[in-house]
C-alpha positions, 0 to 999 in steps of 0.5 A: 166235711173233710174228705178222708183221703191223702192230704197234699199241699196245693201246688201254688204254695209248694215253693214257699213251703219248701223254702220254709221247711228247708229253713227249719229242718235243722231244728229237729236234726240237732235236737234228736240226732246229735245229743252229744252236741246238745248238752241239755240231754246229758246234764238235766235232772227232771227230778229237780222239779218236785211239784207240778203247778195246777191249771184247771180247765173249768166247765163253761157254756159257749163256743169259741170265737176264732175271729176274736180269741179270748173275747168270749164271755166265758173267759171273763170268769177264769183268771190267767195262770202266769207260767214263767218261761226261761231260755233253752239256749242263751242269749239267743233264746228266752225273750219271753219271760212268761206266758199267760194261760187259761183253759176251759171246756164244754164237756166235749171240747177243750179250749186252751188260751195263750197270751204273751208279750211280743214287743217286736211285733208279729212275724210272718217270715220264715227265713233259713236259720243262719248264725254268724261264724267267728270269721264274721260270715253267715252260715246255715245252722247245722246239727254239727254247729249246735254245740257252739252256736248260742244265737241265730242271725236276725235283723229288721228284715231277716227273721223267723216265725212266731210260735207257741206250742203245748205238749201233752204227755201220753201215758201207756207208751213206756215200752219204748225206752230208746235214747234219749230216755223219756221218763218223769224223774229220770236224768235227761228226759220227760215221759214214759215214752210219748207226747202229742204236740199242738203247735201253732205257727204264724207261718204257715198255719195262721190264716192271715193275709200277711202269712204268705205260707198259709196253705189255705187247704190241701188237695186230694189225689184227684186234685180237688181242694180240701180246706180247713173248716171255715178256712180257719187257722190250725195247729200242726198236730205232732207226736214224739216218743223215744224213737223220733218225731212225727207228724200225725196226719197227712201224707208227706210221701212214702219215705216220711214218718207220717203216722196216719196219712188219712187222718184229719190234719185240721183237728186242732182249730185255732184263732189267733190275734196280734194286738198292736196296741198291747203288743201281745199275741193271743192264740186259742186252740180248740180240740175235742176231748177224744178222737176217732182218727189216730187216737193212739197218737193223740191225747184222749181227755176226760172230765175229772182227769189230769194231764202233764203239759209243758209249753214253749214260745218263740219270738221270730223277730228277736231271732228265736227259732228251732232250739232258741226259745222260751220254755216252761216247767211241767204243769198239771192240767185238770179237766173239771166239771165245775164252773170257775169260782167267783175269784179263781186262783191264779198262779203267781210268777216268781219275781226272779223268773225261772233258773235256766237249769230248772227250766231245762229240767222240763224242757228236755224231751217235752219242749226240746224233743217235741217242740223244736219243730219247723213248718208243715211240708207236704210234697205232691210229687214223688220227686219231692218225697223226703226221708226223715230217718229216725223221725227227725223232721224239719 
C-alpha cells in the first residue's frame, strides 16, 4: 500500500529528471501562454465535427497482464477501432496515421488498449527540444519561436520520448471560462472547462531497463521509498481547465500547481510492450471507475454512461515532442455492461486520412492544451522548487 504522504522523486534520479523536464518545459508554455503565437487557438472551429464516432468498453472477465499487454484472452473478442490521426504541426508532426484502440471493463475498472506503428523503433531518450534556425544553428525551442518553427531537430542519436495520451472530458466545470475558452461547439476550444489526461511516456513512466528516467518510486518526507504497485509502469495523471495545466497528485514544491500532493500518483497502471518484429507499441492503461482521492479532478466512470475522449501519439525518434504530434478527433466512449458480440463492429479508417483542419478542430484544447506535456518532475529540496504560473508545466 502506498503511504498517503508527500511524494518526492528519489535523489538518484533527480538529475536525470531535471534534464528531461528542462527539455520538455516549452511544450506547455507555448500551448497555453502564447496563443497569439500558436494560430490553432484562433482558427479552428470545433463545431465542424458534427458526429462523434463510438468506442464501446465491453464487459469482460479477467485481469490485465501488465507484462504482456493485449495478450489477455478477453481482448480476442473485441475488435480494434481504427482512430485516424493527423498532425497538429506539419511537417514536424503527424508521423502516426492511425491509432488502434480497444476498451474493456470488469464493472469496477476500465481497460484502455492502444497500439500504433513505430517503424523508427522505441525511444527511451528525452533530449532538450531544439530546432534549426535560418542561419543553420541549433536553438532551444521557446514560446516565442513557435510561430515559425514547423519541425524539431533530431537525428539517429538525438531524439525524444515516445508517448500516447488519452484525454477525458470532465463535465460540471463550466463556471470557468477564461481564455482559451473550452466549450464543445465553440471556436477555439473543446469543453465546458476541464479534462483529465492519462499520459504514458517511454521516458520516464515506462518501467523498462532501457528507460533511464523511470523513477522506480517516490520517497516520503522521512526518506523511505514508496514504489508503484509491483513496480509497474504508470501513466502521469494530469488535469487541465481553462485556467491552466496541473499535475494532479504528488508534491512539486509550494510554488507548483499540484492539486492534491497527498493523492496516489500511481492510480493509472500501465503495461507497455514494443514488438521489434511488428514495429509496434502496445500500451494498456487501467484505472478504477471511481476514485476517492482527488475525485473532482479525475473522471468518474459508471456503467451505462458515455464520455468524450481524444487521443494523441508522439514518435520520439522521428522528432515529435511538445506540440509536434498526431491527434484524433473526439470519440464517444460508452462503458457497457454487455459482452462483445461475436463480430464486434470496428470503425473504419478513411483512406485519405483526416484533414489537418478537421483534426485541429478536436485537438485545440483536448490534445494541445492538455496533452502537450513533458515528463514528471518532483523536486526534493526547496532550492529546486519551481513556480509554474498559470498552470503551465514542462
